[in-house]
C-alpha angles and dihedrals in degrees: 000000000000117000097015124122120236118255115268127234121229089254092056093047092046090053091047093051094038094236132118117266087241089064091056090053091049091049090050091051091048093043094235105108134078117301112277128197130206113229106185102312094332130095115228135178131210110230092221090056092047091052091046090052092050091049091050094055113104116240119230114250102245094182112117 
């Protein structure tokens, strides 16, 4: 498909989010992380879904 990004591996998403891969697996288990898809026996993420998940996270109110 023209114009689509390749699927991302857990290692790529972990690096992008700045978290350990183990954290992604824990989020998947708890159902709180970005949507993940199984391709064969591999887990893969769509970049658009990762970005949507990041945007949906509430920011802490840092005002004192």
